[in-house]
VEXDOGU-123884 format. One record per atom (N, C-alpha, C): residue in three letters; residue number from 1; x, y, z. Coordinates in steps of 0.001 Angstrom, whole numbers, padded with zeros to 6 digits. Example, Ala and Ser with C-alpha at 12.3 -4.5 7.8 and 13.67 -1.06 7.14 Angstrom:
BEGIN
r, k, u, v, w
Ala, 1, 013190, -005690, 007800
Ala, 1, 012300, -004500, 007800
Ala, 1, 013200, -003300, 007800
Ser, 2, 012850, -002250, 007080
Ser, 2, 013670, -001060, 007140
Ser, 2, 012900, 000030, 007870
//
This chain:
BEGIN
r, k, u, v, w
Met, 1, -002904, 013364, 004376
Met, 1, -001688, 012138, 004829
Met, 1, -000701, 012002, 003051
Pro, 2, 000300, 012399, 003440
Pro, 2, 000920, 011621, 001968
Pro, 2, 001524, 010394, 002193
Ile, 3, 000393, 009124, 002611
Ile, 3, 001001, 007465, 002995
Ile, 3, -000160, 006987, 002327
Asp, 4, 000211, 006283, 001584
Asp, 4, -000299, 005714, 000886
Asp, 4, -000504, 003889, 002014
Leu, 5, 000284, 003690, 002509
Leu, 5, 001061, 002220, 003130
Leu, 5, 001213, 002291, 004060
Val, 6, 001209, 001710, 005104
Val, 6, 001938, 001888, 006746
Val, 6, 002513, 000583, 006555
Cys, 7, 003442, -000346, 006578
Cys, 7, 004187, -001592, 006994
Cys, 7, 004978, -001944, 007556
Leu, 8, 004923, -003312, 008478
Leu, 8, 006430, -003188, 009564
Leu, 8, 006916, -004013, 008976
Arg, 9, 008107, -003684, 008752
Arg, 9, 008854, -004466, 008252
Arg, 9, 010480, -005142, 009490
Asp, 10, 010361, -006444, 010188
Asp, 10, 011193, -006572, 011122
Asp, 10, 011532, -005713, 012358
Gly, 11, 010037, -004770, 012579
Gly, 11, 009886, -004870, 013344
Gly, 11, 010038, -002676, 013394
Glu, 12, 010543, -002525, 012469
Glu, 12, 010476, -001466, 011999
Glu, 12, 009263, -000629, 010777
Pro, 13, 009058, 000241, 010972
Pro, 13, 007909, 001000, 010565
Pro, 13, 008499, 001683, 009177
Leu, 14, 007540, 001491, 007582
Leu, 14, 007639, 002178, 006748
Leu, 14, 006462, 002318, 006538
Phe, 15, 006686, 004223, 005717
Phe, 15, 005838, 004945, 005190
Phe, 15, 005875, 004592, 004203
Ile, 16, 004986, 004688, 002681
Ile, 16, 005289, 004029, 001577
Ile, 16, 003500, 005057, 000983
Glu, 17, 004367, 006240, 000054
Glu, 17, 003783, 006773, -000719
Glu, 17, 003887, 006424, -002296
Cys, 18, 002254, 006203, -002538
Cys, 18, 002718, 005572, -004311
Cys, 18, 002326, 006672, -004986
Lys, 19, 002810, 006409, -006012
Lys, 19, 002802, 007618, -007223
Lys, 19, 002420, 006730, -008651
Ala, 20, 002209, 007312, -009565
Ala, 20, 002365, 006676, -011284
Ala, 20, 003745, 006956, -011529
Arg, 21, 004105, 008271, -011468
Arg, 21, 005253, 009056, -011793
Arg, 21, 005525, 009513, -010591
Arg, 22, 007332, 009540, -010902
Arg, 22, 007646, 009733, -009498
Arg, 22, 007978, 011619, -009780
Ser, 23, 007823, 012327, -010963
Ser, 23, 007538, 013483, -011378
Ser, 23, 006096, 014267, -010435
Glu, 24, 005109, 013067, -010210
Glu, 24, 003891, 013329, -009086
Glu, 24, 004338, 013788, -007441
Phe, 25, 005465, 013749, -007846
Phe, 25, 005740, 013060, -005910
Phe, 25, 006121, 015255, -005430
Gly, 26, 005636, 015807, -005515
Gly, 26, 006125, 017331, -004887
Gly, 26, 007003, 017278, -004099
Glu, 27, 007417, 018894, -004107
Glu, 27, 008250, 019161, -002757
Glu, 27, 007079, 019057, -001161
Glu, 28, 006317, 019823, -001487
Glu, 28, 005138, 019619, -000320
Glu, 28, 004758, 018573, 000457
Arg, 29, 004614, 017386, -001083
Arg, 29, 004383, 016179, -000087
Arg, 29, 005652, 015376, 000140
Lys, 30, 006763, 015576, 000329
Lys, 30, 008109, 014728, 000254
Lys, 30, 007922, 016046, 001685
Lys, 31, 007722, 016792, 002066
Lys, 31, 008025, 017414, 003362
Lys, 31, 007015, 017365, 004168
Ala, 32, 005505, 016695, 003771
Ala, 32, 005140, 016247, 004610
Ala, 32, 005112, 014514, 005329
Leu, 33, 005419, 013919, 004304
Leu, 33, 006276, 012632, 004589
Leu, 33, 007504, 013036, 005609
Leu, 34, 008279, 012984, 004708
Leu, 34, 009333, 013396, 005653
Leu, 34, 008921, 013388, 006866
Asn, 35, 007995, 014906, 007403
Asn, 35, 007934, 015007, 009263
Asn, 35, 006996, 014230, 009698
Leu, 36, 005962, 013552, 008977
Leu, 36, 005417, 012233, 009501
Leu, 36, 006437, 011107, 009698
Ala, 37, 007476, 010771, 009539
Ala, 37, 008615, 009827, 009411
Ala, 37, 009222, 010260, 010839
Arg, 38, 009510, 011720, 011147
Arg, 38, 010036, 011591, 012010
Arg, 38, 009468, 011608, 012941
Ile, 39, 008550, 011347, 013128
Ile, 39, 007330, 012179, 014452
Ile, 39, 007255, 010452, 014710
Ala, 40, 007287, 009422, 013537
Ala, 40, 006999, 008211, 014018
Ala, 40, 008233, 007523, 013977
Gly, 41, 009127, 007801, 013843
Gly, 41, 010658, 006994, 013934
Gly, 41, 010112, 006513, 012216
Ala, 42, 009915, 006600, 011896
Ala, 42, 009609, 005122, 010233
Ala, 42, 010295, 006142, 008857
Lys, 43, 010738, 004992, 007988
Lys, 43, 011828, 004576, 006779
Lys, 43, 010114, 005602, 005914
Pro, 44, 010582, 006773, 005861
Pro, 44, 009808, 007057, 003838
Pro, 44, 010418, 006584, 002437
Ile, 45, 009220, 006513, 002287
Ile, 45, 009452, 004987, 001380
Ile, 45, 008575, 006242, -000410
Leu, 46, 009193, 006369, -001680
Leu, 46, 008303, 006016, -002592
Leu, 46, 007879, 005388, -003548
Ala, 47, 007003, 005049, -003708
Ala, 47, 007162, 003794, -004837
Ala, 47, 006755, 004194, -006500
Tyr, 48, 007103, 004200, -007187
Tyr, 48, 006349, 005208, -008781
Tyr, 48, 006506, 003313, -009896
Arg, 49, 006037, 004607, -010326
Arg, 49, 005851, 003384, -011639
Arg, 49, 006722, 004325, -013007
Asp, 50, 007954, 003211, -013558
Asp, 50, 008241, 003618, -015109
Asp, 50, 008602, 002742, -015957
Lys, 51, 007433, 002992, -017085
Lys, 51, 007668, 001852, -018137
Lys, 51, 007596, 000530, -017730
Arg, 52, 006144, 000502, -016785
Arg, 52, 006244, -000758, -016175
Arg, 52, 006972, -001767, -014920
Lys, 53, 007557, -000719, -014865
Lys, 53, 008957, -001850, -013766
Lys, 53, 008645, -000420, -012327
Ile, 54, 008399, -000808, -010832
Ile, 54, 008446, -000349, -009841
Ile, 54, 010153, 000023, -009249
Phe, 55, 009937, 001817, -008950
Phe, 55, 010647, 001413, -008389
Phe, 55, 010966, 001691, -007243
Leu, 56, 011407, 002249, -005884
Leu, 56, 011234, 002138, -004628
Leu, 56, 012380, 002602, -004326
Val, 57, 012177, 004516, -003568
Val, 57, 013160, 005677, -003284
Val, 57, 013212, 005999, -001557
Asn, 58, 014358, 005568, -001122
Asn, 58, 014457, 006269, 000469
Asn, 58, 014224, 007418, 000831
Val, 59, 012355, 008571, 000433
Val, 59, 013350, 009681, 000981
Val, 59, 013885, 010678, 001795
Gln, 60, 014164, 010095, 002495
Gln, 60, 015749, 011271, 002893
Gln, 60, 016549, 010908, 002599
Thr, 61, 017140, 010027, 002225
Thr, 61, 018400, 009816, 001259
Thr, 61, 018345, 009773, 000167
Asn, 62, 017739, 009950, -000628
Asn, 62, 016838, 009811, -001991
Asn, 62, 017857, 008235, -002527
Asp, 63, 018255, 007385, -001833
Asp, 63, 018806, 005988, -002423
Asp, 63, 017981, 005239, -002667
Pro, 64, 017806, 004814, -004163
Pro, 64, 017193, 003499, -004631
Pro, 64, 017579, 002765, -003997
Met, 65, 016218, 001771, -003595
Met, 65, 016013, 000660, -002601
Met, 65, 015259, -000975, -003239
Phe, 66, 015094, -001254, -002725
Phe, 66, 015423, -003295, -003223
Phe, 66, 014561, -003988, -002602
Ile, 67, 012838, -004662, -002395
Ile, 67, 012425, -004836, -002317
Ile, 67, 012810, -005997, -001151
Glu, 68, 013658, -007212, -001658
Glu, 68, 014861, -007661, -000354
Glu, 68, 015248, -007108, 000570
Asn, 69, 015698, -005171, 000352
Asn, 69, 016580, -004971, 001346
Asn, 69, 015696, -004227, 002376
Ile, 70, 014202, -003477, 001941
Ile, 70, 013604, -003019, 002518
Ile, 70, 013534, -003579, 004261
//
């Protein structure tokens, strides 16, 4: 299962996949995460690290996300 964290934010479910690097998030994992999120009505998010910074990306839209806007 490609989900590391399941969270609720203002009643909206978030499915979060965590990776050390974005390159570790392959197409097969992406398809699985998108499918599960679609079925559950959740927002699919990739969290990864680059040079000690944490980045969040909405997998469905490929838009960057910020913690205060999730």
